[in-house]
C-alpha positions as CSV (number, residue, x, y, z in Angstrom):
1,X,-27.9,53.0,-147.5
2,X,-27.5,54.6,-144.2
3,X,-28.8,52.7,-141.1
4,X,-29.2,55.9,-139.1
5,X,-32.3,57.9,-139.5
6,X,-33.5,61.1,-137.9
7,X,-36.4,60.6,-135.5
8,X,-39.6,62.5,-136.1
9,X,-40.6,65.3,-133.8
10,X,-43.6,63.2,-132.6
11,X,-41.4,60.3,-131.6
12,X,-38.9,62.6,-130.0
13,X,-41.6,64.1,-127.8
14,X,-42.9,60.7,-126.8
15,X,-39.4,59.6,-125.8
16,X,-39.2,62.8,-123.7
17,X,-42.6,62.0,-122.2
18,X,-41.2,58.7,-121.0
19,X,-38.7,60.6,-118.9
20,X,-40.8,63.7,-117.9
21,X,-44.3,62.3,-117.7
22,X,-44.3,59.2,-115.6
23,X,-47.9,59.4,-114.4
24,X,-50.7,61.9,-113.8
25,X,-48.8,63.3,-110.8
26,X,-46.0,64.3,-113.2
27,X,-48.4,66.4,-115.3
28,X,-49.8,68.1,-112.2
29,X,-46.3,68.9,-111.0
30,X,-45.0,70.3,-114.3
31,X,-48.1,72.4,-115.1
32,X,-48.3,73.8,-111.6
33,X,-44.6,74.7,-111.6
34,X,-45.1,76.5,-114.9
35,X,-48.0,78.4,-113.4
36,X,-45.9,79.4,-110.4
37,X,-43.1,80.6,-112.7
38,X,-45.8,82.7,-114.4
39,X,-46.4,84.5,-111.2
40,X,-49.7,82.8,-110.3
41,X,-51.1,83.5,-106.8
42,X,-54.0,80.9,-107.1
43,X,-53.8,77.4,-108.6
44,X,-56.8,75.2,-109.2
45,X,-56.3,71.5,-110.1
46,X,-59.3,69.5,-111.3
47,X,-58.9,65.8,-111.8
48,X,-61.1,63.0,-113.2
49,X,-60.5,59.3,-113.2
50,X,-57.5,59.6,-110.9
51,X,-55.9,62.0,-113.4
52,X,-55.9,59.6,-116.3
53,X,-59.3,60.8,-117.5
54,X,-58.6,64.5,-117.2
55,X,-56.3,67.0,-115.6
56,X,-57.1,70.7,-115.7
57,X,-54.8,73.3,-114.2
58,X,-56.0,76.9,-114.0
59,X,-53.9,79.9,-112.8
60,X,-54.1,83.6,-112.5
61,X,-50.6,84.2,-113.8
62,X,-49.5,86.6,-116.5
63,X,-50.7,84.4,-119.3
64,X,-49.3,84.3,-122.9
65,X,-49.8,85.9,-126.2
66,X,-50.5,83.8,-129.4
67,X,-46.8,83.5,-130.4
68,X,-45.7,82.3,-127.0
69,X,-48.7,79.9,-126.8
70,X,-47.6,78.2,-130.0
71,X,-43.9,78.3,-129.1
72,X,-44.4,76.6,-125.7
73,X,-45.5,73.4,-127.6
74,X,-42.1,73.2,-129.3
75,X,-39.4,71.2,-127.7
76,X,-36.7,73.1,-125.8
77,X,-38.6,76.4,-126.3
78,X,-38.5,78.1,-122.9
79,X,-38.5,81.6,-121.4
80,X,-36.2,80.5,-118.5
81,X,-32.9,80.2,-120.3
82,X,-31.2,82.3,-122.9
83,X,-27.6,81.2,-122.9
84,X,-25.3,78.5,-121.5
85,X,-24.4,80.3,-118.3
86,X,-28.1,80.5,-117.3
87,X,-28.1,76.7,-116.9
88,X,-25.8,77.1,-113.9
89,X,-27.8,79.7,-112.0
90,X,-31.4,78.4,-112.4
91,X,-33.8,80.2,-110.2
92,X,-37.1,79.0,-111.8
93,X,-39.0,75.8,-111.4
94,X,-39.0,74.9,-115.1
95,X,-36.2,75.5,-117.5
96,X,-35.8,72.6,-120.1
97,X,-38.8,73.4,-122.3
98,X,-39.7,69.7,-122.5
99,X,-42.7,69.2,-120.3
100,X,-45.5,70.9,-122.3
101,X,-44.7,69.3,-125.7
102,X,-44.1,65.9,-124.0
103,X,-47.5,66.1,-122.3
104,X,-49.2,67.2,-125.5
105,X,-47.7,64.2,-127.3
106,X,-49.4,61.6,-125.1
107,X,-52.8,63.2,-124.5
108,X,-55.6,65.3,-125.9
109,X,-54.2,68.7,-124.9
110,X,-55.9,72.1,-124.8
111,X,-54.4,75.4,-123.8
112,X,-56.4,78.6,-123.2
113,X,-54.5,81.7,-122.3
114,X,-54.4,85.5,-122.8
115,X,-52.0,88.3,-121.8
116,X,-53.2,91.0,-119.3
117,X,-55.5,93.5,-121.0
118,X,-55.7,91.5,-124.3
119,X,-59.0,91.8,-126.1
120,X,-58.7,88.3,-127.6
121,X,-57.3,85.1,-126.0
122,X,-55.8,82.1,-127.7
123,X,-56.8,78.5,-127.6
124,X,-54.4,75.8,-128.8
125,X,-55.5,72.2,-129.3
126,X,-53.2,69.2,-129.9
127,X,-54.2,65.5,-130.1
128,X,-51.5,62.9,-129.5
129,X,-48.6,65.1,-130.7
130,X,-50.4,66.0,-134.0
131,X,-50.5,69.4,-135.6
132,X,-51.6,72.2,-133.3
133,X,-55.0,73.9,-134.0
134,X,-54.8,77.5,-133.0
135,X,-57.9,79.7,-132.7
136,X,-59.2,82.8,-131.1
137,X,-60.8,82.5,-127.6
138,X,-62.4,84.8,-125.1
139,X,-59.8,86.7,-123.1
140,X,-59.2,85.5,-119.6
141,X,-56.9,86.0,-116.6
142,X,-53.9,83.6,-116.7
143,X,-53.8,80.2,-118.3
144,X,-55.9,77.0,-118.3
145,X,-54.4,73.8,-119.6
146,X,-56.6,70.7,-119.9
147,X,-55.0,67.2,-120.4
148,X,-57.4,64.5,-121.3
149,X,-57.0,60.7,-121.8
150,X,-53.4,60.6,-120.7
151,X,-51.4,57.9,-122.6
152,X,-54.4,57.2,-124.9
153,X,-52.0,56.7,-127.8
154,X,-49.3,54.8,-125.8
155,X,-51.2,51.8,-124.6
156,X,-48.1,50.0,-123.5
157,X,-47.4,52.9,-121.2
158,X,-51.0,53.2,-120.0
159,X,-51.2,49.6,-118.8
160,X,-48.4,50.2,-116.3
161,X,-50.5,52.9,-114.5
162,X,-51.8,51.9,-111.1
163,X,-55.4,51.9,-110.0
164,X,-57.2,55.2,-110.1
165,X,-57.1,55.7,-106.3
166,X,-53.3,55.2,-106.3
167,X,-52.7,57.6,-109.1
168,X,-55.0,60.1,-107.4
169,X,-53.0,60.0,-104.2
170,X,-49.8,60.7,-106.1
171,X,-51.3,63.6,-107.9
172,X,-52.6,65.1,-104.7
173,X,-49.2,64.6,-103.1
174,X,-47.6,66.5,-106.0
175,X,-49.9,69.5,-105.3
176,X,-49.3,69.4,-101.6
177,X,-45.5,69.5,-102.0
178,X,-45.9,72.7,-104.0
179,X,-48.2,74.0,-101.3
180,X,-45.5,73.5,-98.7
181,X,-42.9,75.1,-100.9
182,X,-45.1,78.1,-101.7
183,X,-47.3,78.9,-98.7
184,X,-48.1,82.3,-100.3
185,X,-49.9,80.6,-103.2
186,X,-53.5,79.4,-102.8
187,X,-53.9,75.8,-104.1
188,X,-57.2,74.0,-104.6
189,X,-57.5,70.4,-105.7
190,X,-60.7,68.6,-106.6
191,X,-61.5,65.1,-108.0
192,X,-64.7,64.7,-110.0
193,X,-66.2,67.7,-108.2
194,X,-65.1,66.7,-104.7
195,X,-62.6,68.7,-102.8
196,X,-59.3,66.9,-102.0
197,X,-57.1,69.6,-100.8
198,X,-58.1,73.2,-100.1
199,X,-55.6,75.7,-98.9
200,X,-55.8,79.5,-99.1
201,X,-52.6,81.4,-99.1
202,X,-51.3,81.1,-95.5
203,X,-50.8,84.2,-93.4
204,X,-48.0,85.0,-91.0
205,X,-47.8,81.5,-89.5
206,X,-46.3,78.9,-91.9
207,X,-47.5,76.2,-89.6
208,X,-51.0,76.7,-90.9
209,X,-50.0,75.5,-94.4
210,X,-48.1,72.6,-92.9
211,X,-51.0,71.6,-90.8
212,X,-53.3,71.6,-93.9
213,X,-50.9,69.2,-95.6
214,X,-50.1,66.9,-92.6
215,X,-53.4,67.3,-90.7
216,X,-54.5,69.6,-87.9
217,X,-53.2,67.3,-85.2
218,X,-49.6,68.2,-86.3
219,X,-50.0,72.0,-85.6
220,X,-49.2,72.1,-81.9
221,X,-46.2,69.8,-82.3
222,X,-44.4,72.0,-84.9
223,X,-41.3,74.0,-83.8
224,X,-39.2,76.3,-85.9
225,X,-35.8,75.5,-87.3
226,X,-33.3,78.1,-88.5
227,X,-29.6,78.0,-89.2
228,X,-27.3,80.1,-91.5
229,X,-23.8,79.1,-92.4
230,X,-21.5,80.3,-95.3
231,X,-24.2,80.8,-98.0
232,X,-26.5,78.1,-96.7
233,X,-29.8,78.9,-95.0
234,X,-31.9,76.2,-93.5
235,X,-35.4,77.1,-92.2
236,X,-38.6,75.2,-91.6
237,X,-40.3,73.2,-88.9
238,X,-39.9,69.9,-87.2
239,X,-42.5,68.0,-85.2
240,X,-41.7,67.0,-81.6
241,X,-40.9,63.4,-81.0
242,X,-44.5,63.0,-79.8
243,X,-45.7,63.3,-83.4
244,X,-44.1,60.7,-85.7
245,X,-45.1,58.5,-88.6
246,X,-44.3,54.8,-89.4
247,X,-42.8,55.9,-92.7
248,X,-40.9,58.8,-94.2
249,X,-43.9,60.4,-95.9
250,X,-43.8,63.3,-93.4
251,X,-40.3,64.3,-94.4
252,X,-40.1,67.1,-96.9
253,X,-36.9,68.8,-98.1
254,X,-36.9,71.7,-100.5
255,X,-33.9,73.3,-102.2
256,X,-34.6,76.8,-103.4
257,X,-38.3,75.9,-103.1
258,X,-37.9,72.9,-105.3
259,X,-39.0,69.6,-103.8
260,X,-36.0,67.2,-103.6
261,X,-36.0,63.6,-102.7
262,X,-32.2,63.2,-102.3
263,X,-30.9,60.2,-100.3
264,X,-28.1,62.2,-98.9
265,X,-30.4,64.9,-97.6
266,X,-32.9,62.4,-96.2
267,X,-30.1,60.6,-94.3
268,X,-28.8,63.9,-93.1
269,X,-32.2,64.8,-91.7
270,X,-32.9,61.4,-90.1
271,X,-29.5,61.2,-88.3
272,X,-30.1,63.7,-85.5
273,X,-33.4,62.0,-84.6
274,X,-31.9,58.6,-84.0
275,X,-31.6,59.2,-80.2
276,X,-35.0,60.7,-79.9
277,X,-37.4,58.3,-81.8
278,X,-38.2,54.7,-81.1
279,X,-37.4,52.1,-83.7
280,X,-39.7,52.0,-86.6
281,X,-40.8,55.6,-86.3
282,X,-39.8,58.5,-88.7
283,X,-39.7,62.2,-88.0
284,X,-42.0,64.8,-89.5
285,X,-39.8,67.5,-91.0
286,X,-40.4,70.4,-93.5
287,X,-37.1,72.1,-94.4
288,X,-36.4,74.9,-96.8
289,X,-32.7,74.9,-97.9
290,X,-31.7,78.1,-99.7
291,X,-28.3,78.3,-101.5
292,X,-26.9,80.4,-104.3
293,X,-28.4,78.9,-107.5
294,X,-24.8,78.7,-108.8
295,X,-23.9,76.4,-105.9
296,X,-26.4,73.7,-106.8
297,X,-27.0,71.7,-110.0
298,X,-30.7,70.9,-110.5
299,X,-30.2,69.4,-113.9
300,X,-29.2,65.9,-112.8
301,X,-32.6,64.1,-112.7
302,X,-35.4,63.7,-115.3
303,X,-38.0,64.8,-112.7
304,X,-35.6,67.3,-111.1
305,X,-36.0,65.5,-107.7
306,X,-32.3,65.1,-107.1
307,X,-29.6,67.8,-107.0
308,X,-25.9,68.1,-106.7
309,X,-24.3,70.7,-104.4
310,X,-20.9,72.2,-105.0
311,X,-20.4,72.0,-101.2
312,X,-22.5,69.0,-100.1
313,X,-20.7,68.7,-96.7
314,X,-21.4,72.3,-95.9
315,X,-25.1,71.8,-96.6
316,X,-25.3,68.6,-94.6
317,X,-23.5,70.2,-91.6
318,X,-25.9,73.2,-91.6
319,X,-28.9,70.8,-91.7
320,X,-27.4,68.7,-88.9
321,X,-26.7,71.7,-86.7
322,X,-30.1,73.2,-87.2
323,X,-31.9,70.0,-86.2
324,X,-29.6,69.2,-83.4
325,X,-30.0,72.6,-81.9
326,X,-33.8,72.2,-81.7
327,X,-33.8,68.6,-80.5
328,X,-31.4,69.3,-77.7
329,X,-33.3,72.3,-76.5
330,X,-36.5,70.2,-76.5
331,X,-38.9,73.1,-76.6
332,X,-41.9,70.7,-76.7
333,X,-41.3,70.1,-73.0
334,X,-43.1,73.4,-72.4
335,X,-42.3,77.0,-71.8
336,X,-44.4,79.8,-70.3
337,X,-46.9,81.2,-72.7
338,X,-45.9,78.8,-75.5
339,X,-48.4,76.7,-77.3
340,X,-48.1,73.1,-76.2
341,X,-46.7,74.1,-72.8
342,X,-47.4,72.0,-69.8
343,X,-51.0,72.4,-68.6
344,X,-52.2,72.5,-65.0
345,X,-53.4,68.9,-65.3
346,X,-49.8,67.9,-66.2
347,X,-48.5,69.7,-63.1
348,X,-51.0,67.9,-61.0
349,X,-49.9,64.6,-62.3
350,X,-46.3,65.6,-61.7
351,X,-47.1,66.5,-58.1
352,X,-48.8,63.1,-57.7
353,X,-45.7,61.4,-59.1
354,X,-43.5,63.2,-56.6
355,X,-45.8,62.3,-53.7
356,X,-45.7,58.7,-54.7
357,X,-42.0,58.7,-55.0
358,X,-41.6,60.2,-51.5
359,X,-44.0,57.7,-50.0
360,X,-42.1,54.8,-51.5
361,X,-38.8,56.3,-50.4
362,X,-39.9,56.2,-46.8
363,X,-40.9,52.5,-47.0
364,X,-38.2,51.1,-49.2
365,X,-34.7,50.0,-48.2
366,X,-31.8,52.0,-49.5
367,X,-31.0,51.3,-53.1
368,X,-34.0,49.1,-53.7
369,X,-35.9,49.6,-57.0
370,X,-39.0,51.6,-56.5
371,X,-41.6,50.8,-59.3
372,X,-45.3,51.6,-58.8
373,X,-48.3,49.8,-60.3
374,X,-51.8,50.8,-61.1
375,X,-54.5,48.2,-61.0
376,X,-57.2,46.8,-58.7
377,X,-56.5,46.0,-55.1
378,X,-54.3,42.9,-54.8
379,X,-55.9,39.5,-55.3
380,X,-54.1,36.2,-54.7
381,X,-52.6,34.6,-57.7
382,X,-53.7,31.2,-58.8
383,X,-51.5,28.4,-57.4
384,X,-50.3,27.6,-60.9
385,X,-49.4,31.2,-61.7
386,X,-45.8,32.3,-61.4
387,X,-44.8,35.8,-60.4
388,X,-45.4,37.1,-64.0
389,X,-48.2,34.8,-65.1
390,X,-50.4,36.6,-67.6
391,X,-48.9,40.1,-67.1
392,X,-46.2,42.2,-65.4
393,X,-47.7,41.5,-62.0
394,X,-49.4,38.5,-60.3
395,X,-47.0,38.8,-57.4
396,X,-47.8,36.2,-54.7
397,X,-48.7,37.7,-51.4
398,X,-46.2,37.4,-48.5
399,X,-43.1,37.7,-50.7
400,X,-41.0,40.9,-50.9
401,X,-41.3,42.5,-54.3
402,X,-38.3,42.1,-56.6
403,X,-37.2,44.5,-59.4
404,X,-40.1,45.3,-61.7
405,X,-42.8,43.7,-59.6
406,X,-45.7,45.2,-57.8
407,X,-45.7,46.5,-54.3
408,X,-49.2,45.4,-53.1
409,X,-49.7,48.4,-50.8
410,X,-49.5,50.7,-53.8
411,X,-52.0,49.0,-56.1
412,X,-54.6,51.5,-57.1
413,X,-56.8,52.8,-59.9
414,X,-55.2,55.6,-62.0
415,X,-56.2,59.3,-61.8
416,X,-58.8,60.4,-64.4
417,X,-57.4,60.7,-67.9
418,X,-54.1,59.0,-67.0
419,X,-54.0,56.5,-69.9
420,X,-55.1,59.0,-72.5
421,X,-52.1,61.2,-71.5
422,X,-49.6,58.4,-72.1
423,X,-47.2,59.0,-75.0
424,X,-46.2,55.7,-76.6
425,X,-42.4,55.4,-77.2
426,X,-41.9,51.9,-78.5
427,X,-42.1,48.2,-78.0
428,X,-40.1,46.3,-75.4
429,X,-39.3,42.6,-76.0
430,X,-41.8,42.5,-78.8
431,X,-44.7,42.8,-76.4
432,X,-44.6,45.4,-73.7
433,X,-45.4,49.0,-74.6
434,X,-43.0,51.7,-73.2
435,X,-44.7,55.1,-72.7
436,X,-43.9,58.5,-71.2
437,X,-46.4,59.4,-68.6
438,X,-47.7,62.8,-67.4
439,X,-45.4,64.5,-64.9
440,X,-42.3,62.8,-66.2
441,X,-42.7,59.1,-65.6
442,X,-41.5,56.0,-67.4
443,X,-44.5,53.7,-67.9
444,X,-44.4,50.1,-69.1
445,X,-47.8,48.8,-70.2
446,X,-48.7,45.1,-70.4
447,X,-51.1,44.8,-73.4
448,X,-52.5,41.5,-72.2
449,X,-53.4,42.9,-68.8
450,X,-54.7,46.1,-70.3
451,X,-56.9,44.3,-72.8
452,X,-58.2,41.9,-70.2
453,X,-59.1,44.9,-67.9
454,X,-60.9,46.7,-70.7
455,X,-62.8,43.6,-71.9
456,X,-63.8,42.7,-68.4
457,X,-65.2,46.2,-67.8
458,X,-67.2,46.2,-71.1
459,X,-68.6,42.7,-70.5
460,X,-69.6,43.3,-66.9
461,X,-71.3,46.6,-67.8
462,X,-73.4,44.9,-70.5
463,X,-74.4,42.3,-67.9
464,X,-75.4,45.1,-65.5
465,X,-77.7,46.5,-68.2
466,X,-79.3,43.0,-68.7
467,X,-78.1,43.2,-72.3
468,X,-75.8,40.6,-73.7
469,X,-72.7,41.7,-75.6
470,X,-73.3,42.2,-79.3
471,X,-72.6,38.9,-81.0
472,X,-70.0,38.5,-83.7
473,X,-70.2,35.9,-86.4
474,X,-67.8,33.1,-85.8
475,X,-69.0,29.6,-86.9
476,X,-67.0,26.5,-86.1
477,X,-67.4,23.0,-84.7
478,X,-65.3,21.8,-81.8
479,X,-64.9,18.3,-80.2
480,X,-64.7,18.5,-76.4
481,X,-64.5,16.2,-73.5
482,X,-67.8,14.6,-72.4
483,X,-67.9,16.7,-69.2
484,X,-67.2,20.0,-71.1
485,X,-69.8,19.3,-73.8
486,X,-72.4,18.4,-71.2
487,X,-71.7,21.5,-69.1
488,X,-72.0,23.8,-72.2
489,X,-75.2,22.3,-73.4
490,X,-76.8,22.5,-69.9
491,X,-75.6,26.0,-69.6
492,X,-76.8,27.3,-72.9
493,X,-79.0,29.9,-71.2
494,X,-76.0,31.3,-69.3
495,X,-73.9,31.3,-72.4
496,X,-76.6,33.1,-74.3
497,X,-76.7,35.7,-71.5
498,X,-72.9,36.2,-72.2
499,X,-73.4,36.4,-76.0
500,X,-72.1,32.9,-76.7
501,X,-74.3,30.7,-78.9
502,X,-73.6,27.0,-78.9
503,X,-75.6,24.0,-80.2
504,X,-75.0,20.2,-79.8
505,X,-73.5,18.8,-83.0
506,X,-73.6,15.1,-82.2
507,X,-71.6,13.1,-79.7
508,X,-69.3,15.4,-77.8
509,X,-69.1,18.0,-80.6
510,X,-70.7,21.4,-80.3
511,X,-71.2,24.1,-82.9
512,X,-70.0,27.5,-81.8
513,X,-72.1,30.0,-83.8
514,X,-71.5,33.4,-82.2
515,X,-69.2,35.0,-79.7
516,X,-69.1,38.5,-78.1
517,X,-67.1,41.1,-80.0
518,X,-63.4,40.8,-79.1
519,X,-63.3,37.0,-79.0
520,X,-63.3,36.4,-82.8
521,X,-59.6,35.5,-83.0
522,X,-59.4,33.3,-79.9
523,X,-58.8,29.5,-80.0
524,X,-62.3,28.1,-79.7
525,X,-61.5,24.8,-77.9
526,X,-59.6,26.5,-75.1
527,X,-62.3,29.1,-74.7
528,X,-65.1,26.6,-74.5
529,X,-63.3,24.3,-72.1
530,X,-62.6,27.3,-69.8
531,X,-66.2,28.5,-70.0
532,X,-67.5,25.0,-69.2
533,X,-65.6,25.1,-65.9
534,X,-66.6,28.7,-65.1
535,X,-70.4,28.5,-65.7
536,X,-72.7,28.5,-62.7
537,X,-74.8,25.4,-61.9
538,X,-77.9,25.2,-64.0
539,X,-81.2,26.6,-62.6
540,X,-79.7,29.5,-60.7
541,X,-80.1,33.2,-61.3
542,X,-78.1,34.5,-64.2
543,X,-76.8,37.8,-63.0
544,X,-73.4,39.7,-62.9
545,X,-72.4,37.9,-59.6
546,X,-73.1,34.3,-60.8
547,X,-71.6,35.0,-64.2
548,X,-68.5,36.9,-63.0
549,X,-66.1,34.0,-63.3
550,X,-67.3,33.3,-66.9
551,X,-66.9,37.0,-67.8
552,X,-63.3,36.9,-66.4
553,X,-62.6,33.9,-68.6
554,X,-63.9,35.7,-71.7
555,X,-61.9,38.8,-70.9
556,X,-58.7,36.8,-70.4
557,X,-59.2,34.9,-73.7
558,X,-60.0,38.1,-75.6
559,X,-56.7,39.6,-74.4
560,X,-54.5,36.6,-75.4
561,X,-54.0,37.9,-79.0
562,X,-52.0,40.8,-77.5
563,X,-49.3,38.3,-76.5
564,X,-48.9,37.1,-80.1
565,X,-49.5,40.1,-82.3
566,X,-48.3,43.6,-81.2
567,X,-50.9,46.3,-81.1
568,X,-50.8,48.9,-83.9
569,X,-50.6,52.6,-83.0
570,X,-54.4,53.0,-83.6
571,X,-55.2,49.9,-81.5
572,X,-53.0,51.1,-78.7
573,X,-54.6,54.5,-78.7
574,X,-58.1,53.0,-78.7
575,X,-57.1,50.7,-75.8
576,X,-55.8,53.6,-73.7
577,X,-59.1,55.4,-74.2
578,X,-60.9,52.3,-73.0
579,X,-58.7,52.1,-69.9
580,X,-59.6,55.6,-68.9
581,X,-63.2,54.4,-68.7
582,X,-62.4,51.0,-67.1
583,X,-63.4,49.9,-63.6
584,X,-60.4,48.8,-61.7
585,X,-62.3,47.3,-58.8
586,X,-63.3,43.8,-60.0
587,X,-60.4,41.3,-60.0
588,X,-59.1,39.8,-63.2
589,X,-58.4,36.1,-63.7
590,X,-54.7,36.4,-63.0
591,X,-54.7,39.5,-60.7
592,X,-52.4,41.2,-63.2
593,X,-51.3,44.8,-63.0
594,X,-51.8,47.0,-66.1
595,X,-48.7,49.3,-65.9
596,X,-45.5,49.7,-64.0
597,X,-44.4,53.3,-63.5
598,X,-41.2,54.9,-62.4
599,X,-41.1,58.7,-61.8
600,X,-38.5,60.9,-63.4
601,X,-37.1,61.8,-60.0
602,X,-36.2,58.1,-59.3
603,X,-34.6,57.7,-62.8
604,X,-32.5,60.8,-62.2
605,X,-31.5,59.6,-58.7
606,X,-30.3,56.3,-60.3
607,X,-28.4,58.1,-63.0
608,X,-26.3,60.0,-60.6
């Protein structure tokens, strides 16, 4: 008896589904690609339950007659190929004829379609790969396919699906990739009635569609790319180095409008950016690579996300040349009449930087480094503090400044909007943030000093309004020295004015119940001991003057986390916004400076 048996069509389709239909996003991709091949100008994708509950794709393409509607459910039945040679010059998105029958085999599948001008449409229903039920339906424009209960009959496969939110993001991403490849097609995606992605067909500016996918903040940073070489055309847009992401999710490559996630292409795109982006940042790139269909094999991956070029080196060279040309030209530095060009405020900052440079040049000895600083007027450092205690500054008075230290006569508050205009470039030494400042300056920001200045300002302003800082739940018990515990208990009124709630807990222990916002992650013993020394004598007036030292202590401790954990991009941006509103007049505990700045003119002089 033969051990080999022919598989049933149902099982064959389910095996194919394992390759073609990985998750709901695969269904969205395959059905939308078929709609585009059918000439659709509008696509509507409706999702429920992250796509596992229901996926409905509607289009306004040319639709199908009854015979084609039935044939599309048969494996390897396709309108894209007729003979073997067609496989080597594919110019459509679909071509294998596997997707629709594979989807129908693992779902409750319904297809409603009609040809243009038909008096009667066709509805085909298939449940889990069973026999198709075909019936008349009202005529309509295009095709509607509904896929319900995906993998309902393959429980082993369904249990490997992620949470609904995760699957939903993948499905939305599949639609957005097609939106980038086909800006002339309107695409609308909803989930349980709520709009996820809405994009009408873009007009003359392709950046509009890119901005709808990546977010409106990307639009002014997008610059065109174009290169043509020996049958290879590379077009698209890259974002300036000012707009980057922490991952490669903003990197889209398309070959003949087909989204491709090929390692060779990704590496080829990333390479020209190496000298322009800080470590840990990835470029934002949308590239369309057009080649003769006979020069690329798209039939090398089940999801068709990898390709093989007949001249891979030629394609890579063209991409590299296209990106390098734009990066070296640096159009984002500004040109007359160009969006994103330098604004008058930038010119004013540049003039200020030049003025500072000339002033320092008159006072400095030849060849001496000439950094500038921005902070409050100089205050003497504590006797225990070294030259860099608590920040980049803290320079003792009476000593000539060394490289990278503050020149006391130049300490000053920044111009309005200075910090918000800084463009972060990266992290130095795992702590200091390096930024590009307005007017062509290199700026090094000390996060501890910056946080200390921001917290000091916020705490003092709340004291001025006779309103204590909003308390944050904390809850801990701390054993202190007898003197510290006594000082804290006697100064409970002053602490309450500062937003710190302590209670005696027996012996020399105190219960710390609440602290002001920003102090949650501090070491409680060090904070309380420092506050015990800084509190005013009991019985006096509790105002901003008497509590100033205690406020400085809180601001310093609130900033200590910056020396152990680097700020995220969002935290850094929020901090820069706070600094633009900060008061640089009151001294901080360490008298630290917030930034060191060196103008471009000085950097160019040193480079010669």
